[in-house]
MIDOSE-1310 file (N, C-alpha, C; in nm, 2 decimals, decimal comma, always signed):
residues 102
mthl	-1,21/-4,40/+1,23/-1,18/-4,41/+1,44/-1,05/-4,37/+1,43; -1,05/-4,27/+1,49/-0,93/-4,17/+1,59/-0,96/-4,12/+1,71; -0,82/-4,20/+1,76/-0,78/-4,18/+1,90/-0,70/-4,09/+1,90; -0,66/-3,99/+2,01/-0,66/-3,89/+2,01/-0,53/-3,94/+2,15
iiya	-0,43/-3,92/+2,23/-0,36/-3,89/+2,32/-0,24/-3,77/+2,33; -0,32/-3,79/+2,49/-0,27/-3,66/+2,46/-0,14/-3,64/+2,68; +0,00/-3,69/+2,59/+0,07/-3,71/+2,69/+0,10/-3,58/+2,77; +0,15/-3,58/+2,89/+0,18/-3,51/+2,99/+0,32/-3,52/+3,07
hpnk	+0,41/-3,65/+3,04/+0,46/-3,57/+3,12/+0,68/-3,61/+3,06; +0,74/-3,52/+3,14/+0,86/-3,50/+3,09/+0,98/-3,53/+3,08; +0,93/-3,68/+3,06/+1,05/-3,84/+3,14/+1,03/-3,92/+3,06; +1,08/-3,89/+2,96/+1,07/-4,07/+2,83/+1,14/-4,14/+2,92
qsfn	+1,17/-4,21/+2,96/+1,23/-4,31/+3,04/+1,12/-4,38/+3,18; +0,99/-4,25/+3,21/+0,89/-4,26/+3,29/+0,81/-4,43/+3,24; +0,76/-4,49/+3,41/+0,62/-4,52/+3,34/+0,51/-4,47/+3,28; +0,50/-4,35/+3,32/+0,38/-4,30/+3,13/+0,43/-4,29/+3,07
hail	+0,60/-4,32/+2,99/+0,63/-4,33/+2,87/+0,50/-4,43/+2,83; +0,58/-4,52/+2,91/+0,59/-4,71/+2,86/+0,45/-4,71/+2,87; +0,40/-4,60/+2,95/+0,19/-4,64/+2,87/+0,18/-4,61/+2,74; +0,22/-4,50/+2,73/+0,18/-4,42/+2,57/+0,21/-4,55/+2,49
qrtv	+0,39/-4,58/+2,52/+0,38/-4,64/+2,44/+0,33/-4,78/+2,40; +0,25/-4,80/+2,54/+0,16/-4,99/+2,53/+0,09/-4,88/+2,39; +0,00/-4,86/+2,46/-0,14/-4,78/+2,46/-0,09/-4,74/+2,22; -0,03/-4,68/+2,18/+0,02/-4,60/+2,11/+0,02/-4,81/+2,01
kasn	+0,13/-4,86/+2,07/+0,11/-5,01/+2,04/-0,06/-5,05/+1,97; -0,15/-5,08/+2,07/-0,29/-5,14/+2,08/-0,38/-5,12/+2,03; -0,35/-4,92/+1,94/-0,46/-4,84/+1,88/-0,39/-4,96/+1,70; -0,28/-4,87/+1,73/-0,25/-4,92/+1,63/-0,25/-5,12/+1,55
klgv	-0,25/-5,18/+1,67/-0,30/-5,36/+1,60/-0,49/-5,35/+1,59; -0,51/-5,26/+1,60/-0,65/-5,23/+1,65/-0,67/-5,15/+1,41; -0,60/-5,11/+1,40/-0,61/-4,98/+1,29/-0,65/-4,89/+1,30; -0,64/-4,84/+1,45/-0,66/-4,72/+1,43/-0,63/-4,59/+1,45
etvv	-0,61/-4,52/+1,38/-0,57/-4,42/+1,37/-0,56/-4,27/+1,48; -0,41/-4,31/+1,55/-0,34/-4,27/+1,64/-0,31/-4,09/+1,64; -0,37/-4,02/+1,77/-0,29/-3,91/+1,70/-0,19/-3,86/+1,81; -0,10/-3,86/+1,82/-0,01/-3,83/+2,03/+0,03/-3,70/+2,04
rdly	-0,03/-3,61/+2,11/-0,01/-3,46/+2,16/+0,08/-3,47/+2,27; +0,24/-3,49/+2,27/+0,32/-3,56/+2,39/+0,33/-3,35/+2,44; +0,27/-3,29/+2,53/+0,29/-3,19/+2,58/+0,42/-3,13/+2,57; +0,48/-3,14/+2,58/+0,70/-3,14/+2,64/+0,69/-3,12/+2,53
nlnf	+0,78/-3,28/+2,45/+0,77/-3,23/+2,36/+0,73/-3,15/+2,19; +0,57/-3,11/+2,28/+0,47/-2,97/+2,18/+0,58/-2,80/+2,22; +0,65/-2,80/+2,38/+0,70/-2,70/+2,40/+0,52/-2,57/+2,47; +0,39/-2,63/+2,46/+0,27/-2,69/+2,54/+0,27/-2,49/+2,57
npvl	+0,25/-2,40/+2,56/+0,24/-2,26/+2,69/+0,08/-2,31/+2,76; +0,11/-2,33/+2,89/-0,07/-2,35/+2,92/-0,07/-2,21/+3,03; -0,03/-2,11/+2,93/-0,04/-2,02/+3,01/-0,11/-1,98/+2,93; -0,30/-1,92/+3,07/-0,42/-1,84/+2,96/-0,36/-1,74/+3,06
swee	-0,32/-1,65/+2,93/-0,34/-1,48/+2,93/-0,49/-1,42/+2,96; -0,47/-1,29/+3,00/-0,59/-1,22/+3,00/-0,58/-1,17/+2,86; -0,53/-1,15/+2,79/-0,56/-1,07/+2,69/-0,64/-1,23/+2,55; -0,53/-1,33/+2,60/-0,70/-1,48/+2,51/-0,73/-1,44/+2,55
vkaa	-0,81/-1,38/+2,73/-0,97/-1,41/+2,78/-1,04/-1,37/+2,68; -1,01/-1,19/+2,69/-1,01/-1,14/+2,61/-1,03/-1,14/+2,47; -0,99/-1,21/+2,40/-1,02/-1,22/+2,23/-1,11/-1,34/+2,26; -1,08/-1,35/+2,26/-1,17/-1,55/+2,32/-1,31/-1,47/+2,32
gqgi	-1,30/-1,41/+2,40/-1,50/-1,33/+2,43/-1,53/-1,29/+2,34; -1,48/-1,26/+2,19/-1,51/-1,16/+2,08/-1,43/-1,31/+2,01; -1,42/-1,39/+2,01/-1,48/-1,48/+1,93/-1,33/-1,57/+1,81; -1,18/-1,53/+1,92/-1,06/-1,44/+1,84/-0,95/-1,58/+1,92
ipse	-0,92/-1,69/+1,84/-0,89/-1,81/+1,90/-0,76/-1,81/+1,86; -0,69/-1,79/+1,90/-0,48/-1,88/+1,82/-0,54/-1,94/+1,75; -0,48/-1,97/+1,69/-0,42/-2,05/+1,57/-0,35/-2,24/+1,60; -0,31/-2,20/+1,70/-0,24/-2,26/+1,79/-0,29/-2,44/+1,84
iqfe	-0,39/-2,33/+1,92/-0,55/-2,38/+1,97/-0,64/-2,42/+1,87; -0,72/-2,32/+1,86/-0,82/-2,42/+1,67/-0,78/-2,55/+1,62; -0,66/-2,53/+1,62/-0,55/-2,74/+1,59/-0,60/-2,78/+1,71; -0,57/-2,75/+1,78/-0,57/-2,87/+1,97/-0,77/-2,92/+1,95
qqli	-0,80/-2,79/+1,91/-0,97/-2,81/+1,98/-1,05/-2,89/+1,80; -0,94/-2,88/+1,71/-1,05/-2,96/+1,61/-1,00/-3,08/+1,56; -0,82/-3,08/+1,64/-0,82/-3,23/+1,69/-0,92/-3,36/+1,78; -0,97/-3,28/+1,90/-1,03/-3,28/+1,97/-1,15/-3,34/+1,92
tqak	-1,25/-3,23/+1,85/-1,35/-3,29/+1,80/-1,35/-3,40/+1,71; -1,24/-3,47/+1,59/-1,25/-3,53/+1,53/-1,20/-3,64/+1,66; -1,22/-3,64/+1,70/-1,16/-3,82/+1,77/-1,30/-3,86/+1,84; -1,29/-3,96/+1,79/-1,40/-4,05/+1,87/-1,38/-4,09/+1,96
litl	-1,22/-4,18/+2,06/-1,15/-4,17/+2,09/-1,05/-4,08/+2,25; -1,06/-4,01/+2,31/-0,92/-3,95/+2,36/-0,92/-3,98/+2,53; -0,79/-4,00/+2,54/-0,68/-4,07/+2,63/-0,64/-3,96/+2,74; -0,60/-3,93/+2,83/-0,55/-3,90/+2,92/-0,41/-3,97/+2,96
iypl	-0,22/-3,90/+2,95/-0,12/-3,95/+3,00/-0,10/-3,92/+3,06; -0,14/-3,91/+3,16/-0,02/-3,80/+3,31/+0,00/-3,93/+3,41; +0,11/-3,84/+3,49/+0,13/-3,84/+3,64/+0,04/-3,74/+3,76; +0,06/-3,86/+3,86/-0,04/-3,83/+3,95/+0,07/-3,71/+4,05
wwmg	+0,08/-3,57/+4,04/+0,10/-3,53/+4,11/+0,07/-3,40/+4,22; +0,11/-3,43/+4,31/+0,03/-3,34/+4,45/-0,12/-3,36/+4,44; -0,14/-3,47/+4,43/-0,31/-3,50/+4,36/-0,38/-3,45/+4,31; -0,28/-3,44/+4,14/-0,33/-3,35/+4,06/-0,25/-3,40/+3,99
fpai	-0,31/-3,33/+3,86/-0,21/-3,42/+3,74/-0,12/-3,27/+3,67; +0,02/-3,26/+3,61/+0,09/-3,15/+3,63/+0,02/-2,98/+3,48; +0,06/-2,90/+3,55/+0,02/-2,85/+3,55/+0,06/-2,71/+3,42; +0,10/-2,79/+3,27/+0,08/-2,78/+3,15/-0,02/-2,86/+3,15
lkgy	-0,09/-2,98/+3,14/-0,26/-3,02/+3,13/-0,31/-2,97/+3,18; -0,29/-2,87/+3,33/-0,43/-2,79/+3,38/-0,44/-2,72/+3,25; -0,31/-2,61/+3,25/-0,31/-2,53/+3,16/-0,37/-2,55/+2,97; -0,33/-2,68/+2,91/-0,39/-2,74/+2,81/-0,51/-2,70/+2,83
ldrl	-0,53/-2,79/+2,94/-0,73/-2,81/+2,95/-0,82/-2,62/+2,97; -0,73/-2,59/+3,01/-0,78/-2,44/+3,01/-0,79/-2,36/+2,92; -0,68/-2,39/+2,85/-0,70/-2,38/+2,70/-0,79/-2,39/+2,63; -0,81/-2,45/+2,57/-0,91/-2,55/+2,56/-1,09/-2,55/+2,55
fg	-1,07/-2,51/+2,62/-1,16/-2,49/+2,70/-1,28/-2,47/+2,78; -1,19/-2,28/+2,73/-1,16/-2,22/+2,85/-1,24/-2,14/+2,83
């Protein structure tokens, strides 16, 4: 089983980071293969450009998006860890979801 964790917080000293560490530790203890995608550490570009939208309509997907989609497809469990900002999640996570599922 593969556990994919998508993490979206810029502060490595945050409560969210402690949740991430605890989640990874629990998964490892259970012998679960764990993959962490730290969107800030990856410097993920959350901007879905019009060019990318047009290309997607023709079946052309950027390689970095294909890779992330493949991770999601292979995962049996997906956990999102992020802070609640202004009653929503961070823009980087919104952009990640838009680009992967848009």
